[in-house]
C-alpha atoms as one frame of an Amber mdcrd trajectory, in Angstrom:
protein
  85.385 -93.143 -54.289  84.875 -90.633 -57.088  81.599 -89.651 -55.685  83.129
 -88.922 -52.334  85.853 -86.831 -53.902  83.234 -84.764 -55.763  81.283 -84.077
 -52.586  84.417 -83.116 -50.766  85.312 -80.627 -53.475  81.822 -79.136 -53.454
  81.896 -78.693 -49.681  85.293 -77.004 -49.934  83.980 -74.507 -52.484  80.988
 -73.688 -50.353  83.000 -73.253 -47.225  85.436 -70.903 -48.914  82.650 -68.608
 -50.197  81.616 -65.283 -48.645  80.446 -65.378 -45.071  76.670 -65.086 -44.932
  74.999 -62.152 -43.131  72.577 -62.521 -40.276  69.778 -62.586 -42.758  71.559
 -65.190 -44.887  72.569 -67.563 -42.067  73.061 -71.101 -43.174  71.201 -72.252
 -40.193  68.085 -74.034 -41.291  65.026 -73.992 -39.204  63.291 -77.263 -38.999
  59.871 -77.560 -37.545  58.934 -80.142 -34.979  56.762 -81.887 -37.607  59.725
 -82.292 -39.986  61.897 -83.763 -37.267  59.113 -86.067 -36.306  59.065 -87.392
 -39.871  62.786 -88.090 -40.073  63.769 -88.822 -36.530  62.694 -91.330 -34.002
  60.243 -90.228 -31.334  61.699 -87.987 -28.646  64.875 -87.605 -30.702  67.056
 -84.801 -29.544  68.368 -82.490 -32.267  72.078 -82.928 -32.767  74.753 -81.068
 -34.551  76.225 -83.212 -37.377  79.619 -82.717 -38.818  80.093 -84.180 -42.217
  83.015 -86.467 -42.620  85.619 -85.004 -44.975  88.828 -85.977 -46.439  91.869
 -85.411 -44.330  93.286 -83.290 -47.096  90.310 -80.896 -47.018  89.616 -78.060
 -44.643  87.468 -78.775 -41.643  83.850 -78.316 -42.643  81.563 -75.770 -40.907
  79.202 -77.406 -38.532  75.564 -77.581 -39.601  73.199 -76.442 -36.939  69.646
 -77.626 -36.804  67.348 -75.519 -34.603  64.024 -76.835 -33.452  61.223 -74.225
 -33.320  58.305 -75.051 -31.118  55.092 -74.193 -32.888  52.567 -72.133 -30.777
  49.418 -70.114 -31.289  49.993 -66.822 -33.022  50.298 -63.895 -30.577  48.211
 -60.792 -30.924  50.772 -58.764 -29.002  53.351 -57.196 -31.260  56.940 -57.293
 -30.103  57.991 -53.997 -28.539  61.279 -52.479 -27.764  62.557 -52.717 -24.279
  61.049 -49.886 -22.233  61.909 -48.684 -18.799  59.675 -50.197 -16.080  58.230
 -46.825 -14.982  57.125 -46.062 -18.552  55.384 -49.417 -18.802  53.553 -48.843
 -15.542  52.422 -45.408 -16.706  51.072 -46.761 -19.945  49.236 -49.520 -18.100
  47.664 -46.998 -15.799  46.422 -44.990 -18.788  44.664 -47.972 -20.279  40.860
 -47.669 -19.948  39.469 -50.109 -17.456  36.535 -52.200 -18.528  33.177 -50.881
 -17.307  32.734 -53.975 -15.173  35.900 -53.039 -13.281  35.018 -49.348 -12.866
  35.259 -48.275  -9.233  31.964 -47.807  -7.462  31.191 -44.569  -5.599  29.037
 -41.451  -5.593  28.794 -39.493  -8.814  30.325 -36.059  -8.498  29.090 -33.312
 -10.752  31.814 -30.944 -11.796  31.204 -27.288 -11.084  33.300 -24.189 -11.221
  34.436 -25.013  -7.733  34.530 -28.748  -7.077  33.193 -29.618  -3.659  32.792
 -33.112  -2.322  30.431 -33.364   0.622  30.016 -36.276   2.928  26.786 -38.137
   2.188  24.174 -37.711   4.927  24.051 -40.451   7.508  20.276 -40.605   7.547
  17.211 -39.682   5.496  16.974 -36.100   4.417  14.576 -34.144   6.583  12.801
 -31.248   4.928  11.873 -28.627   7.483   8.515 -27.095   6.838   8.184 -23.376
   7.289   6.111 -22.540  10.371   2.581 -21.607   9.471   2.001 -17.949   9.196
  -0.278 -16.909  12.027  -3.576 -15.595  10.771  -4.689 -12.457  12.535  -8.119
 -12.762  14.104 -10.751 -10.480  12.669 -11.704  -7.988  15.330 -15.451  -7.786
  15.836 -15.781  -6.133  19.261 -14.308  -2.977  20.760 -11.519  -3.013  23.292
 -12.810  -1.593  26.588  -9.359  -1.391  28.208  -8.852   2.210  27.030 -12.160
   3.207  28.607 -11.208   1.418  31.812  -7.920   3.378  32.054  -9.748   6.626
  31.272 -12.264   6.099  34.084  -9.615   5.307  36.663  -7.743   8.490  35.754
 -10.750  10.840  35.748 -13.415   9.393  38.064 -13.120   8.992  41.846 -14.308
   5.961  43.789 -17.398   7.966  44.844 -18.280   8.764  41.220 -17.103  12.373
  41.002 -15.934  13.238  37.482 -13.004  15.529  36.689 -14.581  17.247  33.684
 -11.983  20.013  33.655  -9.142  17.517  33.152 -11.065  15.674  30.455 -11.765
  18.941  28.625  -8.031  19.686  28.606  -7.165  16.190  27.323 -10.103  14.739
  25.372  -8.043  12.379  23.158  -8.514   9.188  25.244 -12.293   9.710  25.370
 -12.521  10.425  21.639 -10.447   7.342  20.829 -12.798   5.135  22.809 -15.878
   6.643  21.151 -14.295   5.939  17.750 -13.794   2.319  18.882 -17.488   2.055
  19.768 -18.542   3.514  16.426 -16.262   1.195  14.448 -17.299  -2.007  16.228
 -21.060  -1.930  16.871 -22.909  -4.859  18.477 -23.221  -7.988  16.345 -25.904
 -10.630  16.275 -23.283 -13.228  17.188 -22.491 -11.530  20.524 -23.799 -13.091
  23.704 -26.111 -11.236  26.054 -23.459 -10.007  28.497 -21.149  -8.747  25.762
 -23.865  -6.667  24.121 -25.302  -5.402  27.414 -21.866  -4.278  28.651 -21.312
  -2.502  25.325 -24.484  -0.412  25.609 -23.889   0.529  29.270 -20.348   1.724
  28.483 -21.639   3.590  25.429 -24.332   5.400  27.433 -21.851   6.575  30.067
 -19.109   7.550  27.580 -21.452   9.591  25.394 -22.949  11.296  28.452 -19.457
  12.505  29.438 -18.861  13.585  25.832 -22.119  15.597  25.950 -20.937  17.464
  29.044 -17.455  18.098  27.565 -18.992  19.504  24.393 -20.738  22.167  26.543
 -18.331  22.503  29.440 -18.301  24.495  31.667 -21.911  23.781  32.534 -23.684
  23.524  35.895 -26.188  20.810  34.981 -26.924  18.419  32.172 -30.380  19.964
  32.009 -28.767  23.214  30.882 -28.099  21.546  27.510 -30.590  21.345  24.593
 -33.418  23.136  26.392 -33.408  20.864  29.416 -33.884  17.611  27.497 -30.494
  16.541  26.048 -31.512  12.872  26.267 -33.846  13.225  23.304 -31.264  14.652
  20.889 -30.033  12.154  18.292 -26.296  12.638  17.781 -24.656   9.303  18.703
 -23.409   7.392  15.629 -23.036   3.642  16.030 -23.022   1.075  13.234 -24.331
   3.463  10.599 -27.256   4.599  12.766 -27.769   7.682  14.891 -29.081   7.329
  18.439 -30.115   9.522  21.345 -29.323   8.732  24.986 -33.013   8.010  25.493
 -32.975   5.428  22.698 -29.998   3.607  24.181 -31.669   3.432  27.596 -35.342
   3.078  26.799 -35.329   1.320  23.430 -32.367  -1.009  23.882 -31.175  -1.559
  27.462 -34.463  -1.701  29.317 -36.748  -3.662  26.964 -34.088  -5.916  25.444
 -32.465  -7.148  28.658 -35.250  -6.650  31.262 -32.776  -6.121  34.123 -33.683
  -3.299  36.570 -30.066  -3.226  37.836 -29.218  -1.281  34.686 -30.463   1.882
  36.428 -27.573   1.690  38.896 -25.008   1.342  36.128 -25.935   4.122  33.675
 -25.114   7.647  34.779 -26.926  10.880  33.911 -24.171  13.234  35.140 -26.314
  14.470  38.045 -25.624  14.549  41.771 -28.653  12.373  42.610 -27.857   9.841
  39.884 -26.240   6.552  40.987 -22.467   7.245  41.049 -20.547   6.610  37.848
 -18.569   3.400  38.268 -14.884   4.073  37.646 -14.251   0.799  35.829 -15.400
  -0.476  32.425 -18.128  -3.089  32.168 -17.216  -6.315  30.388 -18.979  -9.572
  29.641 -17.001 -11.253  32.425 -17.659  -8.743  35.210 -21.152  -7.618  34.232
 -23.341  -9.640  36.625 -21.106  -9.331  39.669 -20.647  -5.588  39.127 -24.361
  -4.932  38.634 -25.182  -6.841  41.812 -22.583  -4.985  43.854 -23.550  -1.504
  42.532 -27.257  -2.125  43.155 -26.702  -3.149  46.762 -24.309  -0.254  47.361
 -26.711   2.349  45.979 -29.797   1.079  47.831 -27.987   1.068  51.195 -26.295
   4.462  50.675 -28.081   6.932  52.946 -27.185   9.801  50.597 -29.699   8.365
  48.148 -32.131   6.289  50.202 -33.443   6.204  53.782 -34.712   2.792  54.915
 -36.579   1.813  58.094 -39.031  -0.963  58.822 -41.980   1.417  58.880 -40.960
   3.868  56.149 -38.592   3.991  53.184 -37.701   7.162  51.364 -36.169   6.228
  48.030 -34.469   7.802  45.014 -36.802   9.164  42.370 -35.425   6.464  40.050
 -37.728   3.918  41.771 -40.651   6.172  40.922 -39.769   6.979  37.302 -39.041
   3.368  36.402 -41.408   1.659  38.830 -42.518  -0.862  36.181 -38.962  -2.230
  35.984 -38.871  -2.994  39.714 -42.313  -4.444  40.229 -43.126  -4.341  43.943
 -40.614  -1.762  45.130 -40.786  -3.043  48.739 -39.990  -6.578  47.660 -37.176
  -5.336  45.461 -35.575  -3.337  48.270 -35.954  -6.320  50.635 -33.684  -8.243
  48.288 -30.782  -5.841  48.941 -31.201  -4.568  52.508 -30.863  -6.113  55.957
 -33.897  -4.190  57.191 -37.039  -6.316  57.002 -39.792  -4.539  55.148 -43.455
  -5.552  55.035 -46.484  -4.647  53.044 -47.261  -2.105  55.754 -43.992  -0.200
  55.140 -44.713   3.285  53.793 -42.931   4.355  50.562 -41.890   7.904  49.633
 -39.495   9.430  47.069 -36.822  12.060  47.441 -36.280  15.125  45.330 -33.753
  14.728  42.569 -30.653  16.922  42.485 -29.604  17.728  38.900 -26.430  19.500
  39.815 -23.410  18.311  37.822 -21.563  15.409  39.409 -18.218  17.098  38.885
 -15.384  17.943  41.284
């Protein structure tokens, strides 16, 4: 009984003491392990009120709080923050590399431009090849062709007066001949056409250099064909050399005599078109037939033929003159047909 009175007095003194602060709360925290030691299994914590004497003040209840033990947290407690602030902070957190969004890498420049990736493989357009100009190795006869049509009639009459007044086209063509002489790689027709055109062009130039003149034989003492003054490919030729050293022996074609022109009235008419590799054979054939059957130059009967002096001067080129004429005339000639030659008119073939 004395012991109980002493406890009651002690409790009264404690309860009348200063009220503890929040940090000095009389509440004792008991861990789950401590309760397990003193209480039956699954015991529920209870609030116990000590029994006191009726004469003593009512004791303060003793509260026992049970703290559940858990793994320590690495997240520090934080003050309550507005939801929008929390979301902003979460957004600023660096995402792990594994969660980085996939997409094309954009290189920053002074002006950021994002282009849509191509839908297919990139095609690199190659620049068109630069055309390589062909090396010119032969003269252009088109200028000579235009010159002839402007200054020579269909019958072969040459307008020397007009050429003398405007020699530029002729001089330009002669310069073309000098610059592009015959080459070993040329075919037969190309080279043969070149030399025929050259002979005729330089013959006209010879007349122009001495115009007005009544006859080509009035130049260089009556033999202008022997004078060397024609420059081609670094060499100097005469008209005789072109005809007798190149055209006749090199090509062996007697039809040449009806293509080259000696600026005389009795000479086969000057053709008013340029010779080319493509038209050479057909033109030679046509001019030969035309000249042989022209009564101004030849008279042909079955018993007697009176021919241009050309068939006499160059008889070796024609072989049997009767047989040659038979190849171009409708009049049948025989070995009994008499052959004579006409006088040659050296008057200038001008108009």
